[in-house]
C-alpha positions as a Markdown table, in Angstrom:
| # | Residue | x | y | z |
|---|---|---|---|---|
| 1 | Met | -26.1 | 138.2 | -89.8 |
| 2 | Ser | -29.9 | 137.7 | -90.4 |
| 3 | Phe | -31.3 | 137.1 | -93.7 |
| 4 | Tyr | -33.0 | 140.6 | -93.3 |
| 5 | Ile | -30.9 | 142.3 | -92.8 |
| 6 | Gln | -28.3 | 141.0 | -95.7 |
| 7 | Thr | -31.3 | 142.0 | -97.8 |
| 8 | Leu | -31.0 | 146.2 | -96.1 |
| 9 | Phe | -27.4 | 146.2 | -98.1 |
| 10 | Tyr | -28.7 | 145.6 | -101.4 |
| 11 | Ala | -32.3 | 146.9 | -101.4 |
| 12 | Ile | -31.5 | 150.5 | -100.2 |
| 13 | Pro | -29.3 | 151.0 | -102.4 |
| 14 | Thr | -31.3 | 150.2 | -105.1 |
| 15 | Phe | -34.2 | 152.2 | -103.5 |
| 16 | Met | -32.0 | 155.1 | -102.9 |
| 17 | Phe | -31.1 | 154.8 | -106.6 |
| 18 | Leu | -34.7 | 154.4 | -107.6 |
| 19 | Ile | -36.4 | 157.4 | -105.6 |
| 20 | Ile | -33.7 | 159.9 | -107.5 |
| 21 | Leu | -34.5 | 158.2 | -110.9 |
| 22 | Glu | -38.2 | 159.3 | -109.6 |
| 23 | Ala | -37.8 | 162.9 | -108.6 |
| 24 | Val | -35.5 | 163.4 | -112.0 |
| 25 | Val | -38.0 | 161.5 | -114.0 |
| 26 | Ala | -40.4 | 164.1 | -112.4 |
| 27 | Lys | -38.3 | 167.3 | -113.1 |
| 28 | Val | -38.1 | 166.5 | -116.5 |
| 29 | Lys | -41.7 | 166.0 | -116.4 |
| 30 | Gly | -42.3 | 169.6 | -114.6 |
| 31 | Val | -44.7 | 167.7 | -111.9 |
| 32 | Gln | -44.1 | 168.7 | -108.6 |
| 33 | Ile | -44.2 | 165.2 | -106.1 |
| 34 | Asn | -42.3 | 166.1 | -103.5 |
| 35 | Arg | -40.7 | 168.5 | -100.9 |
| 36 | Ser | -37.4 | 168.5 | -99.1 |
| 37 | Ala | -38.7 | 168.4 | -95.7 |
| 38 | Asp | -41.7 | 165.9 | -96.6 |
| 39 | Val | -38.9 | 163.8 | -97.9 |
| 40 | Ile | -36.2 | 164.2 | -95.1 |
| 41 | Ser | -39.4 | 163.1 | -93.1 |
| 42 | Ser | -40.0 | 159.8 | -95.1 |
| 43 | Leu | -36.7 | 158.4 | -95.5 |
| 44 | Ser | -35.9 | 158.8 | -91.6 |
| 45 | Ser | -39.0 | 156.6 | -91.0 |
| 46 | Gly | -37.5 | 154.0 | -93.1 |
| 47 | Ile | -34.6 | 154.5 | -90.8 |
| 48 | Thr | -36.3 | 154.0 | -87.7 |
| 49 | Asn | -38.6 | 151.3 | -89.1 |
| 50 | Thr | -35.7 | 149.3 | -90.5 |
| 51 | Ile | -33.6 | 149.6 | -87.1 |
| 52 | Arg | -36.9 | 149.2 | -85.2 |
| 53 | Asp | -37.6 | 145.1 | -87.5 |
| 54 | Ala | -33.5 | 144.8 | -87.3 |
| 55 | Val | -33.0 | 144.8 | -83.9 |
| 56 | Lys | -37.0 | 143.3 | -83.4 |
| 57 | Phe | -38.4 | 145.6 | -80.7 |
| 58 | Ser | -41.7 | 144.0 | -81.1 |
| 59 | Phe | -43.6 | 140.4 | -80.4 |
| 60 | Ala | -46.1 | 138.1 | -81.9 |
| 61 | Ile | -49.0 | 136.9 | -79.6 |
| 62 | Ile | -48.4 | 134.2 | -81.3 |
| 63 | Thr | -45.9 | 132.9 | -84.3 |
| 64 | Tyr | -46.1 | 130.9 | -87.2 |
| 65 | Ser | -43.7 | 128.7 | -86.6 |
| 66 | Trp | -45.8 | 127.7 | -83.3 |
| 67 | Leu | -48.9 | 127.5 | -85.2 |
| 68 | Val | -46.8 | 125.1 | -88.0 |
| 69 | Asp | -45.1 | 122.5 | -85.0 |
| 70 | His | -48.4 | 122.5 | -83.8 |
| 71 | Ile | -51.5 | 122.5 | -85.6 |
| 72 | Ala | -49.9 | 121.1 | -89.3 |
| 73 | Val | -52.5 | 118.2 | -90.3 |
| 74 | Ile | -50.5 | 117.2 | -92.7 |
| 75 | Tyr | -46.8 | 118.5 | -94.7 |
| 76 | Ile | -47.1 | 119.0 | -98.4 |
| 77 | Glu | -43.9 | 118.1 | -100.1 |
| 78 | Pro | -43.6 | 119.9 | -103.8 |
| 79 | Phe | -41.0 | 123.2 | -103.1 |
| 80 | Trp | -42.8 | 124.8 | -105.7 |
| 81 | Leu | -46.7 | 124.2 | -104.1 |
| 82 | Met | -45.0 | 125.2 | -100.5 |
| 83 | Val | -43.9 | 128.3 | -101.9 |
| 84 | Leu | -47.3 | 128.9 | -104.1 |
| 85 | Ile | -49.3 | 128.2 | -100.3 |
| 86 | Ala | -46.9 | 130.4 | -98.7 |
| 87 | Phe | -47.1 | 133.7 | -101.0 |
| 88 | Leu | -51.4 | 133.2 | -101.6 |
| 89 | Val | -51.3 | 133.6 | -97.4 |
| 90 | Lys | -48.7 | 135.8 | -96.8 |
| 91 | Asp | -50.3 | 138.3 | -99.4 |
| 92 | Phe | -54.1 | 136.9 | -97.7 |
| 93 | Ser | -52.4 | 138.0 | -94.4 |
| 94 | Gly | -51.3 | 141.8 | -95.8 |
| 95 | Tyr | -55.0 | 142.2 | -97.5 |
| 96 | Cys | -56.2 | 141.6 | -94.2 |
| 97 | Val | -54.4 | 142.5 | -91.4 |
| 98 | His | -53.9 | 145.9 | -93.3 |
| 99 | Arg | -57.5 | 146.5 | -93.8 |
| 100 | Leu | -58.0 | 146.0 | -90.3 |
| 101 | Asn | -55.4 | 148.6 | -89.9 |
| 102 | His | -57.3 | 151.0 | -91.3 |
| 103 | Arg | -61.1 | 150.5 | -90.4 |
| 104 | Val | -60.0 | 150.3 | -85.7 |
| 105 | Asn | -59.4 | 153.2 | -83.7 |
| 106 | Ile | -56.4 | 151.3 | -81.8 |
| 107 | Phe | -54.8 | 149.7 | -85.3 |
| 108 | Trp | -54.9 | 152.4 | -87.6 |
| 109 | Asn | -52.0 | 154.1 | -84.9 |
| 110 | Arg | -49.3 | 151.1 | -86.3 |
| 111 | His | -50.4 | 152.5 | -89.5 |
| 112 | Ile | -50.6 | 156.5 | -89.7 |
| 113 | Ile | -47.5 | 157.0 | -90.4 |
| 114 | His | -47.7 | 154.9 | -93.6 |
| 115 | His | -50.4 | 158.0 | -95.2 |
| 116 | Ser | -49.0 | 160.8 | -93.3 |
| 117 | Ser | -47.3 | 162.6 | -96.0 |
| 118 | Glu | -49.4 | 165.0 | -98.5 |
| 119 | Asp | -47.3 | 164.0 | -101.2 |
| 120 | Phe | -47.3 | 160.7 | -103.5 |
| 121 | Asn | -43.6 | 159.5 | -104.4 |
| 122 | Leu | -41.5 | 156.5 | -103.8 |
| 123 | Ser | -39.9 | 158.3 | -100.6 |
| 124 | Cys | -43.5 | 158.1 | -98.7 |
| 125 | Ala | -43.4 | 154.3 | -99.0 |
| 126 | Leu | -40.4 | 154.2 | -96.3 |
| 127 | Arg | -43.2 | 155.6 | -93.7 |
| 128 | Gln | -43.1 | 152.2 | -92.2 |
| 129 | Ser | -44.5 | 152.1 | -88.2 |
| 130 | Ile | -42.2 | 151.4 | -85.2 |
| 131 | Ser | -45.6 | 151.8 | -83.0 |
| 132 | Asn | -47.1 | 148.7 | -84.6 |
| 133 | Thr | -44.6 | 146.5 | -82.0 |
| 134 | Ile | -47.4 | 143.8 | -81.2 |
| 135 | Lys | -47.8 | 140.9 | -84.1 |
| 136 | Phe | -50.9 | 139.3 | -84.4 |
| 137 | Ser | -50.7 | 138.2 | -88.3 |
| 138 | Ala | -49.9 | 134.3 | -87.6 |
| 139 | Phe | -53.9 | 134.3 | -87.3 |
| 140 | Phe | -54.2 | 134.8 | -90.4 |
| 141 | Met | -51.8 | 132.3 | -91.9 |
| 142 | Ile | -53.3 | 129.1 | -90.2 |
| 143 | Pro | -54.3 | 127.6 | -93.5 |
| 144 | Ala | -50.4 | 127.5 | -94.3 |
| 145 | Ala | -49.4 | 126.3 | -91.0 |
| 146 | Leu | -52.1 | 122.9 | -91.6 |
| 147 | Leu | -50.8 | 122.5 | -95.0 |
| 148 | Gly | -47.1 | 122.2 | -93.0 |
| 149 | Val | -45.4 | 124.9 | -94.7 |
| 150 | Pro | -42.2 | 125.6 | -93.4 |
| 151 | Ala | -41.4 | 128.8 | -91.3 |
| 152 | Ser | -38.4 | 129.6 | -93.1 |
| 153 | Ile | -40.3 | 129.8 | -96.5 |
| 154 | Phe | -41.9 | 132.4 | -94.8 |
| 155 | Thr | -38.5 | 133.9 | -93.4 |
| 156 | Ile | -37.4 | 134.6 | -96.8 |
| 157 | Met | -40.1 | 135.3 | -98.7 |
| 158 | Ser | -41.6 | 138.2 | -96.4 |
| 159 | Pro | -38.8 | 140.7 | -96.6 |
| 160 | Ile | -39.3 | 140.1 | -100.5 |
| 161 | His | -43.0 | 140.4 | -100.5 |
| 162 | Leu | -41.8 | 143.7 | -99.1 |
| 163 | Phe | -39.6 | 144.9 | -101.0 |
| 164 | Met | -42.1 | 144.4 | -103.9 |
| 165 | Gln | -44.6 | 146.4 | -102.0 |
| 166 | Leu | -42.5 | 149.5 | -102.6 |
| 167 | Trp | -42.5 | 150.5 | -106.5 |
| 168 | Tyr | -46.3 | 151.7 | -107.0 |
| 169 | His | -45.8 | 154.2 | -104.6 |
| 170 | Thr | -45.4 | 156.7 | -107.6 |
| 171 | Gln | -47.3 | 159.2 | -109.7 |
| 172 | Met | -44.6 | 158.4 | -112.8 |
| 173 | Ile | -46.3 | 155.1 | -113.7 |
| 174 | Asp | -49.8 | 155.5 | -115.5 |
| 175 | Lys | -52.5 | 152.1 | -115.6 |
| 176 | Leu | -50.8 | 148.9 | -116.9 |
| 177 | Gly | -53.4 | 147.2 | -119.0 |
| 178 | Leu | -53.5 | 143.5 | -118.0 |
| 179 | Leu | -52.2 | 143.5 | -115.1 |
| 180 | Glu | -54.6 | 145.7 | -113.4 |
| 181 | Tyr | -56.5 | 143.1 | -113.0 |
| 182 | Ile | -54.4 | 140.9 | -111.6 |
| 183 | Phe | -51.6 | 143.0 | -109.6 |
| 184 | Val | -51.8 | 145.8 | -107.3 |
| 185 | Thr | -50.4 | 149.0 | -109.6 |
| 186 | Pro | -49.6 | 152.6 | -109.1 |
| 187 | Ser | -52.7 | 153.9 | -109.9 |
| 188 | His | -54.6 | 151.2 | -107.6 |
| 189 | His | -52.3 | 152.5 | -104.8 |
| 190 | Arg | -52.7 | 156.5 | -105.4 |
| 191 | Val | -56.6 | 155.2 | -105.0 |
| 192 | His | -55.6 | 153.8 | -101.4 |
| 193 | His | -53.5 | 156.7 | -100.4 |
| 194 | Ala | -56.2 | 159.1 | -101.3 |
| 195 | Ile | -59.0 | 161.2 | -99.2 |
| 196 | Asn | -61.3 | 161.6 | -101.5 |
| 197 | Asp | -64.7 | 160.2 | -100.8 |
| 198 | Glu | -64.9 | 158.1 | -103.6 |
| 199 | Tyr | -61.8 | 156.6 | -102.8 |
| 200 | Ile | -61.1 | 156.8 | -98.7 |
| 201 | Asp | -60.8 | 153.2 | -97.2 |
| 202 | Lys | -60.1 | 150.9 | -100.7 |
| 203 | Asn | -58.0 | 148.6 | -102.2 |
| 204 | Tyr | -55.7 | 147.5 | -99.3 |
| 205 | Gly | -54.1 | 144.5 | -101.1 |
| 206 | Gln | -50.1 | 144.3 | -101.2 |
| 207 | Ile | -49.3 | 142.3 | -104.3 |
| 208 | Leu | -53.1 | 140.8 | -105.8 |
| 209 | Ile | -55.6 | 143.3 | -106.3 |
| 210 | Ile | -57.8 | 140.5 | -106.4 |
| 211 | Trp | -58.8 | 140.2 | -102.2 |
| 212 | Asp | -60.0 | 143.5 | -102.8 |
| 213 | Lys | -61.8 | 142.1 | -105.7 |
| 214 | Leu | -63.1 | 139.3 | -103.8 |
| 215 | Phe | -64.6 | 141.0 | -100.4 |
| 216 | Gly | -65.7 | 144.5 | -102.3 |
| 217 | Thr | -63.0 | 146.9 | -101.3 |
| 218 | Phe | -61.9 | 147.7 | -104.6 |
| 219 | Gln | -62.6 | 151.1 | -106.6 |
| 220 | Val | -60.6 | 152.3 | -109.8 |
| 221 | Glu | -58.8 | 155.1 | -110.4 |
| 222 | Leu | -61.2 | 157.8 | -112.3 |
| 223 | Glu | -59.9 | 160.5 | -114.7 |
| 224 | Ser | -62.1 | 162.8 | -113.1 |
| 225 | Val | -61.2 | 162.8 | -109.7 |
| 226 | Pro | -57.7 | 163.5 | -109.1 |
| 227 | Pro | -56.3 | 161.9 | -105.6 |
| 228 | Val | -55.6 | 163.9 | -102.9 |
| 229 | Tyr | -52.7 | 162.5 | -100.7 |
| 230 | Gly | -52.6 | 162.3 | -96.6 |
| 231 | Thr | -54.9 | 161.4 | -93.8 |
| 232 | Leu | -58.2 | 163.1 | -92.7 |
| 233 | Thr | -56.7 | 164.8 | -89.6 |
| 234 | Gln | -53.2 | 166.4 | -90.8 |
| 235 | Val | -50.4 | 165.3 | -88.7 |
| 236 | Lys | -48.8 | 168.8 | -89.2 |
| 237 | Thr | -45.5 | 167.6 | -88.0 |
| 238 | Trp | -42.4 | 166.1 | -89.8 |
| 239 | Asn | -41.3 | 164.7 | -87.1 |
| 240 | Pro | -41.8 | 160.6 | -87.5 |
| 241 | Ile | -41.1 | 159.5 | -84.4 |
| 242 | Ile | -44.1 | 161.8 | -82.9 |
| 243 | Ile | -45.9 | 160.9 | -86.1 |
| 244 | Asn | -46.0 | 156.8 | -84.8 |
| 245 | Tyr | -47.9 | 157.9 | -81.8 |
| 246 | Lys | -49.8 | 161.2 | -82.2 |
| 247 | His | -53.5 | 158.9 | -83.0 |
| 248 | Ala | -53.0 | 156.7 | -79.8 |
| 249 | Trp | -52.2 | 160.5 | -77.8 |
| 250 | Gln | -55.6 | 161.1 | -78.8 |
| 251 | Leu | -57.1 | 158.4 | -77.8 |
| 252 | Ile | -55.6 | 158.6 | -75.0 |
| 253 | Lys | -56.8 | 162.2 | -73.7 |
| 254 | Asp | -60.7 | 161.2 | -75.3 |
| 255 | Ser | -60.9 | 158.7 | -73.4 |
| 256 | Trp | -59.5 | 160.0 | -69.8 |
| 257 | Lys | -62.0 | 163.4 | -70.8 |
| 258 | Thr | -64.8 | 161.2 | -72.0 |
| 259 | Lys | -67.7 | 161.3 | -69.0 |
| 260 | Tyr | -68.7 | 157.7 | -69.8 |
| 261 | Leu | -67.3 | 154.8 | -67.9 |
| 262 | Leu | -68.1 | 152.7 | -71.6 |
| 263 | Asp | -66.9 | 155.1 | -74.0 |
| 264 | Lys | -63.7 | 154.8 | -72.2 |
| 265 | Ile | -63.4 | 151.5 | -73.7 |
| 266 | Lys | -65.1 | 151.4 | -76.3 |
| 267 | Ile | -63.2 | 154.0 | -78.3 |
| 268 | Trp | -60.2 | 151.6 | -78.8 |
| 269 | Phe | -62.6 | 148.9 | -81.0 |
| 270 | Met | -64.3 | 151.8 | -82.7 |
| 271 | Pro | -64.4 | 152.5 | -86.4 |
| 272 | Thr | -60.9 | 154.9 | -87.1 |
| 273 | Gly | -61.7 | 158.4 | -85.8 |
| 274 | Trp | -65.1 | 157.2 | -83.8 |
| 275 | Arg | -65.1 | 159.9 | -80.7 |
| 276 | Pro | -67.2 | 160.2 | -77.2 |
| 277 | Glu | -70.1 | 162.5 | -78.3 |
| 278 | Asp | -69.3 | 164.8 | -75.1 |
| 279 | Val | -65.7 | 164.7 | -75.8 |
| 280 | Lys | -66.4 | 165.6 | -79.8 |
| 281 | Thr | -68.4 | 169.0 | -78.2 |
| 282 | Ser | -66.1 | 169.4 | -75.9 |
| 283 | Asn | -62.9 | 168.9 | -77.8 |
| 284 | Pro | -63.2 | 169.5 | -81.2 |
| 285 | Ile | -60.9 | 168.5 | -83.6 |
| 286 | Asn | -59.7 | 170.2 | -87.2 |
| 287 | Lys | -60.8 | 167.4 | -90.4 |
| 288 | Ile | -60.5 | 167.7 | -94.5 |
| 289 | Asn | -64.0 | 168.2 | -95.1 |
| 290 | Asn | -62.9 | 168.6 | -99.0 |
| 291 | Pro | -59.7 | 167.2 | -100.2 |
| 292 | Asn | -59.9 | 169.9 | -103.2 |
| 293 | Lys | -59.6 | 172.8 | -100.3 |
| 294 | Gln | -56.6 | 170.9 | -98.8 |
| 295 | Lys | -53.6 | 173.1 | -97.7 |
| 296 | Lys | -50.2 | 171.2 | -97.2 |
| 297 | Tyr | -48.5 | 171.5 | -93.9 |
| 298 | Glu | -45.3 | 173.4 | -94.7 |
| 299 | Thr | -43.2 | 175.0 | -92.4 |
| 300 | Asn | -40.6 | 178.6 | -93.7 |
| 301 | Cys | -37.3 | 176.7 | -92.8 |
| 302 | Ser | -34.0 | 178.5 | -94.7 |
| 303 | Asn | -32.4 | 176.5 | -97.4 |
| 304 | Ser | -29.3 | 176.3 | -94.8 |
| 305 | Leu | -31.5 | 174.4 | -92.4 |
| 306 | Val | -32.4 | 172.2 | -94.9 |
| 307 | Tyr | -29.2 | 171.4 | -95.8 |
| 308 | Tyr | -28.4 | 170.7 | -92.6 |
| 309 | Ala | -31.3 | 168.3 | -91.8 |
| 310 | Trp | -30.5 | 166.4 | -95.5 |
| 311 | Val | -26.5 | 166.1 | -93.7 |
| 312 | Gln | -27.6 | 164.8 | -90.5 |
| 313 | Leu | -30.2 | 162.4 | -92.5 |
| 314 | Phe | -26.7 | 161.0 | -94.4 |
| 315 | Phe | -25.0 | 160.8 | -91.2 |
| 316 | Ser | -28.1 | 158.7 | -89.6 |
| 317 | Met | -28.0 | 156.1 | -92.7 |
| 318 | Ile | -24.1 | 155.7 | -92.2 |
| 319 | Phe | -25.0 | 155.1 | -87.9 |
| 320 | Met | -27.6 | 153.0 | -89.3 |
| 321 | Phe | -25.7 | 150.8 | -91.8 |
| 322 | His | -23.0 | 150.4 | -89.1 |
| 323 | Leu | -25.4 | 149.2 | -86.5 |
| 324 | Phe | -25.9 | 146.4 | -88.6 |
| 325 | Thr | -22.3 | 145.7 | -88.7 |
| 326 | Val | -21.6 | 145.4 | -85.3 |
| 327 | Phe | -25.0 | 144.0 | -83.9 |
| 328 | His | -24.2 | 140.5 | -83.1 |
| 329 | Ile | -20.8 | 141.0 | -81.6 |
| 330 | Thr | -22.1 | 143.9 | -79.4 |
| 331 | Glu | -23.7 | 143.2 | -76.7 |
| 332 | Leu | -27.9 | 143.7 | -76.3 |
| 333 | His | -28.3 | 146.4 | -73.7 |
| 334 | Leu | -25.5 | 148.6 | -76.1 |
| 335 | Asn | -27.5 | 147.7 | -79.7 |
| 336 | Tyr | -30.6 | 149.0 | -78.3 |
| 337 | Leu | -28.6 | 152.4 | -77.1 |
| 338 | Tyr | -27.0 | 152.7 | -80.3 |
| 339 | Ala | -30.8 | 152.7 | -81.8 |
| 340 | Ile | -31.8 | 155.1 | -79.0 |
| 341 | Phe | -29.0 | 157.3 | -80.2 |
| 342 | Ile | -29.6 | 157.3 | -84.0 |
| 343 | Phe | -33.5 | 157.7 | -83.4 |
| 344 | Ser | -32.6 | 160.7 | -80.7 |
| 345 | Gly | -30.9 | 162.7 | -83.9 |
| 346 | Ile | -34.1 | 161.6 | -85.6 |
| 347 | Phe | -36.1 | 163.2 | -83.5 |
| 348 | Ser | -33.9 | 166.5 | -83.4 |
| 349 | Tyr | -33.7 | 167.7 | -86.7 |
| 350 | Thr | -37.2 | 166.7 | -88.0 |
| 351 | Ser | -38.3 | 168.7 | -84.9 |
| 352 | Leu | -36.5 | 171.5 | -85.8 |
| 353 | Leu | -37.4 | 171.5 | -89.1 |
| 354 | Asp | -40.5 | 172.4 | -87.3 |
| 355 | Gly | -39.3 | 174.8 | -85.5 |
| 356 | Lys | -39.3 | 173.1 | -81.6 |
| 357 | Lys | -37.8 | 173.8 | -79.0 |
| 358 | Tyr | -37.5 | 170.5 | -78.2 |
| 359 | Ser | -35.4 | 170.1 | -80.8 |
| 360 | Ile | -32.7 | 171.2 | -78.8 |
| 361 | Leu | -33.5 | 168.9 | -75.7 |
| 362 | Ser | -33.4 | 165.2 | -77.4 |
| 363 | Glu | -30.3 | 166.5 | -79.3 |
| 364 | Phe | -28.6 | 166.9 | -75.4 |
| 365 | Phe | -30.2 | 163.9 | -74.9 |
| 366 | Arg | -28.2 | 162.4 | -78.0 |
| 367 | Leu | -24.8 | 164.0 | -77.0 |
| 368 | Leu | -25.3 | 162.0 | -73.9 |
| 369 | Ile | -25.8 | 159.0 | -75.0 |
| 370 | Gly | -22.8 | 159.2 | -77.4 |
| 371 | Ile | -21.0 | 160.0 | -74.7 |
| 372 | Tyr | -22.4 | 157.4 | -72.3 |
| 373 | Ile | -21.5 | 155.1 | -75.1 |
| 374 | Ile | -18.0 | 156.5 | -75.9 |
| 375 | Ser | -17.0 | 155.8 | -72.1 |
| 376 | Ala | -18.3 | 151.9 | -71.6 |
| 377 | His | -16.5 | 151.1 | -74.9 |
| 378 | Asn | -13.4 | 152.3 | -73.0 |
| 379 | Phe | -12.9 | 155.3 | -75.5 |
| 380 | Asn | -13.8 | 154.0 | -79.2 |
| 381 | Trp | -16.9 | 153.7 | -80.7 |
| 382 | Tyr | -18.4 | 149.8 | -81.3 |
| 383 | Asn | -14.8 | 149.0 | -82.4 |
| 384 | Leu | -14.5 | 151.8 | -84.5 |
| 385 | Asn | -10.8 | 153.9 | -83.1 |
| 386 | Gly | -8.3 | 156.3 | -84.6 |
| 387 | Val | -9.6 | 159.5 | -87.2 |
| 388 | Tyr | -13.4 | 157.7 | -88.0 |
| 389 | Phe | -13.6 | 157.6 | -83.3 |
| 390 | Tyr | -13.0 | 161.3 | -83.8 |
| 391 | Leu | -15.5 | 161.9 | -86.5 |
| 392 | Ile | -18.0 | 160.8 | -84.7 |
| 393 | Leu | -17.4 | 162.6 | -81.8 |
| 394 | Cys | -17.4 | 165.9 | -83.6 |
| 395 | Val | -20.2 | 165.1 | -85.2 |
| 396 | Ile | -21.7 | 164.7 | -81.7 |
| 397 | Cys | -20.8 | 167.7 | -80.4 |
| 398 | Ile | -20.6 | 169.4 | -83.2 |
| 399 | Ser | -24.5 | 168.6 | -83.9 |
| 400 | Phe | -25.5 | 169.6 | -80.8 |
| 401 | Cys | -24.0 | 173.5 | -81.6 |
| 402 | Ile | -25.5 | 173.7 | -85.1 |
| 403 | Ser | -28.7 | 172.5 | -83.6 |
| 404 | Ile | -28.5 | 175.8 | -81.4 |
| 405 | Tyr | -27.9 | 177.8 | -83.7 |
| 406 | Phe | -30.4 | 176.9 | -86.2 |
| 407 | Tyr | -33.3 | 177.2 | -83.6 |
| 408 | Asn | -32.1 | 180.8 | -82.3 |
| 409 | Asn | -32.2 | 181.6 | -86.0 |
| 410 | Asn | -35.0 | 180.2 | -87.1 |
| 411 | Lys | -37.2 | 181.0 | -84.1 |
| 412 | Gln | -39.7 | 182.5 | -86.8 |
| 413 | Val | -40.9 | 179.6 | -88.6 |
| 414 | Ile | -44.1 | 179.0 | -89.1 |
| 415 | Ala | -46.3 | 176.3 | -90.1 |
| 416 | Tyr | -49.2 | 175.8 | -92.2 |
């Protein structure tokens, strides 16, 4: 079991506790910071990203290990110095990639999921991408490779560096005095997630805020300008899988519809939001011009449907942890099939919250995958037999029936 997967068994329960604690504190203070469907969407996104990373469904243009093997000039030896350099380079690399993700059309698709929530709370920190399958951050880590910092240090540091970014996605912590000058704080990150004119495309730092101050992208949170969260073009869905590819689909459509060959190519590499003039005229997109008049996406789902989605989220998380325990003793194609099974369930219940008919198709697809997995394992579920097997079989079959029931009884779901 990889170091990354091992850390998840501790990190996920810890972070779930913090999410609950934040919700309790907000309720005591009388502050509305979350909505059930939005939190379900955020946690579901966290599951998809975690599984994608665990099964390594991505590839790097160039890896750091290759760089350090081929371009190292010296090999520094003090361990503390290697760790310090690795941290600074990792954080600088994160700043650079983060800035590119915001500033370039094609890269924005990799990051839109993280900004798609129109609330700001700890759960939205889990909205991490599954569409960033091509990795290129190693290019920004060349300084560490030149100094011979071992790849093993980054293997351990990378998940720790990621987890250190989760805590500041909250409205419950005010400014932190002297720490504001050095580290990224909740105040800094509230600015980053805001769509106000004063805040847009600011504060890209991940752990250290000094990069923003060095490169002119820093903005302090202003008392006179309360942050408004989300994206200028609202995603208008609870389905995290759709959100992950929504911007790319818009680019594909615009590239196809524009009359000019140069624009068909240029659109992918222009600043985020750029569209060919002819397409802007013929196919306008509604954007939020005044954040203070933002109307959050909402659907009129019954309480029972929301409770059902919570139950499905719980089972998705159980399936995820089980996948991690059997990952190294199961054939690769069956691991990928397990991941697709979980993704199909998430696609189904989040689409059901949107009131979409294709939620039934997704649930039926999951049912078929489940039947195939059972037959491929000689009527067990990845080495689970007896009562556990029959419980899983019941969950799969009953979920399909309940999905049909909820769709037929929630056809009047109104999105606004």
